[in-house]
C-alpha positions as a printed NumPy array, in Angstrom:
array([[ 27.581, -26.015,  31.971],
       [ 26.369, -29.403,  30.821],
       [ 22.711, -29.682,  29.748],
       [ 20.421, -31.793,  27.488],
       [ 18.623, -30.034,  24.73 ],
       [ 14.968, -30.975,  24.83 ],
       [ 12.072, -29.486,  22.808],
       [  8.474, -29.048,  23.902],
       [  5.851, -31.18 ,  22.212],
       [  5.204, -30.518,  18.477],
       [  8.158, -28.314,  17.346],
       [  8.457, -27.151,  13.809],
       [ 12.012, -28.097,  12.615],
       [ 12.138, -25.867,   9.565],
       [ 11.897, -22.675,  11.653],
       [  9.472, -19.795,  11.097],
       [  9.605, -18.095,   7.753],
       [ 12.157, -15.279,   7.837],
       [ 13.43 , -16.195,  11.287],
       [ 17.217, -16.769,  11.558],
       [ 19.809, -17.331,  14.223],
       [ 23.343, -16.068,  14.04 ],
       [ 26.125, -17.224,  16.38 ],
       [ 28.967, -14.827,  16.537],
       [ 32.301, -16.034,  17.981],
       [ 36.055, -15.792,  17.422],
       [ 37.038, -15.555,  13.735],
       [ 40.653, -16.783,  14.027],
       [ 41.421, -20.377,  13.296],
       [ 43.811, -20.637,  16.241],
       [ 41.892, -19.321,  19.247],
       [ 43.576, -16.991,  21.601],
       [ 41.364, -17.656,  24.61 ],
       [ 40.373, -21.038,  26.214],
       [ 36.954, -19.446,  27.143],
       [ 36.008, -17.474,  24.039],
       [ 32.905, -15.264,  24.122],
       [ 29.871, -15.627,  21.885],
       [ 26.858, -13.579,  20.907],
       [ 23.541, -15.118,  19.736],
       [ 21.396, -12.924,  17.438],
       [ 17.726, -13.834,  16.614],
       [ 16.291, -12.005,  13.618],
       [ 12.837, -12.093,  11.902],
       [ 10.425, -11.007,  14.653],
       [  9.905, -14.519,  16.25 ],
       [  7.977, -14.319,  19.499],
       [  9.732, -14.543,  22.789],
       [ 10.867, -16.155,  25.071],
       [ 13.727, -17.887,  23.414],
       [ 15.303, -21.1  ,  24.627],
       [ 18.891, -21.015,  23.411],
       [ 21.255, -24.031,  23.23 ],
       [ 24.914, -23.323,  22.606],
       [ 26.866, -26.446,  21.659],
       [ 30.6  , -26.954,  21.239],
       [ 31.947, -30.324,  20.006],
       [ 35.07 , -32.027,  18.636],
       [ 33.365, -32.935,  15.388],
       [ 31.296, -31.075,  12.82 ],
       [ 28.383, -33.52 ,  13.213],
       [ 28.049, -32.82 ,  16.946],
       [ 27.784, -36.5  ,  17.843],
       [ 29.03 , -38.101,  20.972],
       [ 29.683, -36.191,  24.211],
       [ 29.712, -32.522,  23.705],
       [ 32.332, -30.16 ,  25.247],
       [ 29.767, -27.495,  25.896],
       [ 26.016, -28.101,  25.877],
       [ 24.491, -25.032,  27.61 ],
       [ 20.723, -24.316,  27.824],
       [ 18.984, -21.204,  28.982],
       [ 15.883, -19.103,  28.359],
       [ 15.77 , -15.315,  27.578],
       [ 13.406, -12.721,  26.178],
       [ 16.222, -10.931,  24.414],
       [ 17.06 , -11.227,  20.665],
       [ 20.811, -10.318,  21.261],
       [ 22.392, -12.427,  23.943],
       [ 26.072, -12.524,  24.983],
       [ 27.072, -16.002,  26.164],
       [ 30.102, -16.65 ,  28.463],
       [ 31.433, -20.167,  28.902],
       [ 31.224, -21.696,  32.283],
       [ 34.063, -24.152,  31.703],
       [ 37.367, -24.084,  29.878],
       [ 37.775, -25.708,  26.388],
       [ 40.248, -28.553,  26.266],
       [ 43.955, -27.716,  25.408],
       [ 44.995, -27.914,  21.78 ],
       [ 41.863, -29.468,  20.527],
       [ 39.824, -28.98 ,  17.312],
       [ 36.293, -27.633,  18.072],
       [ 33.206, -26.648,  16.17 ],
       [ 30.231, -24.64 ,  17.598],
       [ 26.573, -23.854,  16.746],
       [ 23.427, -22.454,  18.415],
       [ 19.902, -23.642,  18.329],
       [ 17.008, -21.604,  19.359],
       [ 13.367, -22.57 ,  20.209],
       [ 11.044, -19.549,  19.891],
       [  7.984, -18.842,  21.902],
       [  5.929, -20.403,  19.079],
       [  7.825, -23.603,  19.564],
       [  9.757, -23.256,  16.288],
       [ 13.295, -24.572,  16.115],
       [ 15.913, -22.433,  14.313],
       [ 19.592, -23.348,  14.168],
       [ 22.635, -21.304,  13.248],
       [ 25.281, -22.485,  10.75 ],
       [ 28.145, -24.641,  12.324],
       [ 31.436, -22.829,  12.547],
       [ 34.503, -24.16 ,  10.733],
       [ 37.128, -26.002,  12.615],
       [ 39.005, -23.974,  15.27 ],
       [ 42.051, -24.94 ,  17.328],
       [ 42.085, -24.176,  21.058],
       [ 45.275, -22.818,  22.603],
       [ 47.591, -24.827,  24.834],
       [ 46.63 , -24.32 ,  28.492],
       [ 50.244, -23.953,  29.633],
       [ 53.52 , -23.315,  27.755],
       [ 56.987, -23.065,  29.394],
       [ 59.058, -20.227,  27.811],
       [ 62.421, -19.949,  29.608],
       [ 64.523, -21.81 ,  30.34 ],
       [ 62.935, -24.262,  27.887],
       [ 65.228, -25.093,  25.04 ],
       [ 64.744, -28.644,  23.618],
       [ 68.508, -29.074,  23.899],
       [ 68.787, -27.769,  27.362],
       [ 70.141, -24.452,  28.762],
       [ 73.336, -23.176,  30.453],
       [ 72.673, -20.293,  32.832],
       [ 75.066, -17.853,  34.303],
       [ 73.086, -17.205,  37.541],
       [ 72.161, -19.486,  40.438],
       [ 68.902, -17.448,  40.844],
       [ 67.311, -17.915,  37.439],
       [ 64.068, -16.37 ,  36.336],
       [ 61.422, -18.826,  35.104],
       [ 58.82 , -17.685,  32.576],
       [ 55.69 , -19.394,  31.351],
       [ 52.358, -18.539,  29.49 ],
       [ 48.796, -19.75 ,  29.919],
       [ 45.794, -19.476,  27.673],
       [ 43.536, -16.596,  28.763],
       [ 40.402, -17.564,  30.616],
       [ 37.544, -15.313,  31.567],
       [ 35.827, -15.256,  34.984],
       [ 34.271, -17.191,  36.596],
       [ 36.309, -19.978,  35.01 ],
       [ 39.612, -18.139,  35.807],
       [ 41.94 , -17.057,  36.9  ],
       [ 44.827, -19.505,  36.832],
       [ 46.874, -20.335,  39.934],
       [ 50.352, -21.781,  39.643],
       [ 52.983, -23.797,  41.551],
       [ 56.574, -23.83 ,  40.357],
       [ 58.846, -26.753,  41.251],
       [ 62.536, -27.04 ,  40.476],
       [ 63.903, -30.6  ,  40.888],
       [ 67.321, -32.145,  40.667],
       [ 68.428, -34.55 ,  38.035],
       [ 67.704, -37.31 ,  40.419],
       [ 64.146, -36.3  ,  40.477],
       [ 64.167, -34.913,  44.018],
       [ 62.467, -31.531,  44.434],
       [ 64.94 , -28.707,  45.188],
       [ 62.462, -25.863,  45.54 ],
       [ 58.716, -25.389,  45.193],
       [ 56.422, -22.352,  45.503],
       [ 53.088, -21.911,  47.153],
       [ 50.371, -23.41 ,  44.868],
       [ 48.512, -20.037,  44.771],
       [ 51.137, -18.203,  42.763],
       [ 49.428, -15.738,  40.308],
       [ 52.299, -14.398,  38.226],
       [ 53.646, -16.12 ,  35.039],
       [ 57.193, -15.381,  36.085],
       [ 59.151, -16.283,  39.119],
       [ 62.777, -15.517,  40.096],
       [ 64.583, -17.602,  42.713],
       [ 66.07 , -15.611,  45.643],
       [ 69.514, -15.999,  47.084],
       [ 68.11 , -18.002,  49.887],
       [ 66.937, -20.583,  47.334],
       [ 69.995, -20.35 ,  45.028],
       [ 70.822, -23.37 ,  42.966],
       [ 74.119, -25.306,  42.99 ],
       [ 76.47 , -24.754,  40.219],
       [ 77.424, -27.597,  37.783],
       [ 74.353, -29.628,  38.702],
       [ 71.583, -30.528,  36.392],
       [ 67.984, -29.318,  37.073],
       [ 64.6  , -29.41 ,  35.407],
       [ 61.481, -27.386,  36.321],
       [ 57.768, -27.796,  36.038],
       [ 54.682, -25.699,  36.591],
       [ 51.198, -26.845,  37.672],
       [ 48.397, -24.529,  36.523],
       [ 44.964, -24.925,  38.102],
       [ 41.536, -23.252,  37.692],
       [ 38.897, -22.655,  40.409],
       [ 36.617, -24.983,  38.373],
       [ 39.004, -27.926,  39.009],
       [ 40.732, -28.209,  35.715],
       [ 44.569, -28.422,  35.983],
       [ 47.583, -29.156,  33.821],
       [ 51.249, -29.856,  34.675],
       [ 54.158, -29.161,  32.193],
       [ 57.758, -30.11 ,  32.664],
       [ 60.744, -28.498,  30.913],
       [ 61.699, -30.545,  27.846],
       [ 65.33 , -30.73 ,  28.806],
       [ 67.536, -29.954,  31.769],
       [ 69.377, -26.721,  32.564],
       [ 72.573, -26.097,  34.466],
       [ 74.128, -23.115,  36.299],
       [ 77.677, -22.833,  35.192],
       [ 80.416, -22.101,  37.789],
       [ 82.366, -19.135,  36.35 ],
       [ 85.638, -19.899,  38.061],
       [ 88.022, -22.5  ,  36.657],
       [ 87.656, -25.888,  38.28 ],
       [ 90.372, -27.046,  40.748],
       [ 89.732, -30.865,  40.278],
       [ 89.505, -33.159,  37.309],
       [ 86.293, -35.114,  37.031],
       [ 83.633, -36.368,  34.656],
       [ 79.796, -36.029,  34.779],
       [ 77.045, -38.369,  34.087],
       [ 76.314, -38.383,  30.306],
       [ 72.992, -36.857,  29.262],
       [ 70.393, -37.433,  28.024],
       [ 70.385, -40.885,  29.501],
       [ 68.757, -42.993,  28.146],
       [ 69.189, -41.66 ,  24.628],
       [ 68.071, -40.739,  22.   ],
       [ 65.091, -38.779,  23.196],
       [ 62.932, -35.86 ,  22.049],
       [ 65.726, -33.422,  22.984],
       [ 68.785, -35.069,  21.38 ],
       [ 69.875, -37.83 ,  19.126],
       [ 73.24 , -38.029,  20.956],
       [ 74.453, -38.343,  24.494],
       [ 76.703, -35.563,  25.669],
       [ 79.851, -35.831,  27.768],
       [ 80.971, -33.077,  30.251],
       [ 84.255, -33.11 ,  32.147],
       [ 86.399, -30.666,  34.129],
       [ 90.159, -30.52 ,  34.125],
       [ 91.766, -29.051,  37.218],
       [ 95.03 , -27.337,  38.065],
       [ 97.886, -28.135,  35.731],
       [ 95.78 , -29.635,  32.914],
       [ 95.531, -33.352,  32.128],
       [ 96.043, -36.04 ,  29.507],
       [ 92.41 , -37.221,  28.842],
       [ 90.959, -40.241,  27.121],
       [ 87.215, -40.978,  26.778],
       [ 86.009, -44.307,  25.436],
       [ 82.661, -46.086,  25.039],
       [ 82.798, -49.758,  25.911],
       [ 80.376, -52.672,  25.895],
       [ 79.606, -54.559,  29.033],
       [ 82.547, -56.939,  28.405],
       [ 84.928, -54.051,  28.317],
       [ 85.524, -54.085,  24.574],
       [ 86.026, -50.592,  23.07 ],
       [ 83.052, -49.628,  20.843],
       [ 83.919, -45.949,  20.08 ],
       [ 86.629, -43.552,  21.03 ],
       [ 85.547, -39.963,  21.81 ],
       [ 88.85 , -38.586,  23.018],
       [ 91.233, -38.489,  21.213],
       [ 88.928, -37.408,  18.392],
       [ 89.823, -36.978,  14.756],
       [ 92.121, -34.032,  15.681],
       [ 94.282, -36.368,  17.854],
       [ 93.995, -34.036,  20.9  ],
       [ 94.617, -35.592,  24.256],
       [ 96.192, -32.803,  26.34 ],
       [ 93.581, -30.358,  27.918],
       [ 94.458, -27.289,  29.931],
       [ 92.501, -26.41 ,  33.04 ],
       [ 88.852, -25.695,  32.162],
       [ 85.389, -27.002,  31.673],
       [ 84.543, -29.025,  28.541],
       [ 81.451, -30.233,  26.723],
       [ 79.211, -27.261,  27.669],
       [ 77.791, -24.861,  25.143],
       [ 78.109, -21.075,  25.697],
       [ 75.343, -19.645,  27.865],
       [ 72.39 , -18.324,  26.022],
       [ 72.88 , -20.554,  22.987],
       [ 69.733, -22.598,  23.733],
       [ 71.514, -25.886,  24.372],
       [ 73.708, -27.221,  27.153],
       [ 75.88 , -29.493,  24.947],
       [ 78.615, -28.125,  22.774],
       [ 78.574, -31.188,  20.394],
       [ 82.3  , -31.46 ,  20.692],
       [ 82.207, -34.612,  22.908],
       [ 79.192, -36.757,  22.181],
       [ 78.282, -40.252,  21.206],
       [ 75.641, -41.048,  18.571],
       [ 75.269, -44.772,  19.176],
       [ 77.716, -45.929,  16.509],
       [ 80.949, -47.981,  16.604],
       [ 84.39 , -47.05 ,  15.218],
       [ 83.203, -48.249,  11.698],
       [ 80.196, -45.865,  11.836],
       [ 77.665, -48.665,  12.196],
       [ 74.793, -48.436,  14.664],
       [ 75.257, -50.68 ,  17.729],
       [ 72.533, -52.789,  19.269],
       [ 70.317, -51.147,  21.891],
       [ 71.507, -51.676,  25.48 ],
       [ 73.779, -50.483,  28.257],
       [ 77.221, -49.244,  27.492],
       [ 80.062, -48.056,  29.675],
       [ 81.712, -44.709,  29.366],
       [ 85.331, -44.693,  30.621],
       [ 87.05 , -41.385,  31.379],
       [ 90.707, -41.376,  32.157],
       [ 92.76 , -38.386,  33.294],
       [ 95.856, -37.932,  35.545],
       [ 95.861, -41.638,  36.275],
       [ 92.287, -41.662,  37.526],
       [ 89.607, -43.771,  35.756],
       [ 85.865, -43.226,  36.058],
       [ 83.274, -45.498,  34.535],
       [ 79.63 , -44.469,  33.972],
       [ 76.674, -46.273,  32.375],
       [ 74.577, -45.006,  29.581],
       [ 71.515, -46.663,  27.89 ],
       [ 71.295, -46.601,  24.198],
       [ 67.691, -47.005,  23.03 ],
       [ 68.634, -47.982,  19.525],
       [ 67.446, -46.61 ,  16.202]])
């Protein structure tokens, strides 16, 4: 509730002798609720009615626009105060109360120390910074929101799962109430495809936030592959917040294959050799390579990656590079963008 604090003519700013105001609120430095409750206590026998002004700001001086500036009149000396709007996400806040008594005397509470508001929305699983490999095409998504009290709350959610291309694969109704959702068999995801997910959380008061998973996840096909192929390197471009390297996945089909994997510049000159690596291995039996084990909190094993260096270990210039995969006489070339360091 936004309001302007105005005093009647001729107030006394020192307050009446023996009259004090105490504002009781959360004691923790990191707040658990985005709409914390407060209690104003007026002591000293000042005459009613009392005009109470609760203020919450991003600075201890309470200058500039206030986050909360509520004003109301009451005859009571103990007054619970509920916020009518949510505090901003992950913000430093201060609060105080000012009271004008029936005798037009202004009394103020002490300002609180700095408090940190909770994040409105946090994705919990699958939400590894390095990506996730799942063993089910109907995964369970879990997230958490900052508690909000009525009438500001409750939160309503919409979950969207989208493909690596950015196209939506599945989306729920925007009025979802639970903070978990499991896909049904009717909406099962494809195996060996990259996905990300996001949640939009909204309040009846109009505030909303959208959070997207920090990295992709993949549902692994348990059966051995029948064909030999390579996948698009990821992350691409790289490096990014989730990884300092780009990861290479490939499948080897029936009978195994002799494999080579090289990074080239746009002129076709070899920059780095990934396979064979230092162990000299080139022969790969049927299987899937480059993935981490399910449940390890990453979707890249680290065995087949490129960190943006050449064969001498020197960092290459930022730009587009080619990744050439050869196996069983078939050659596949994919592009990857190195952002530089």
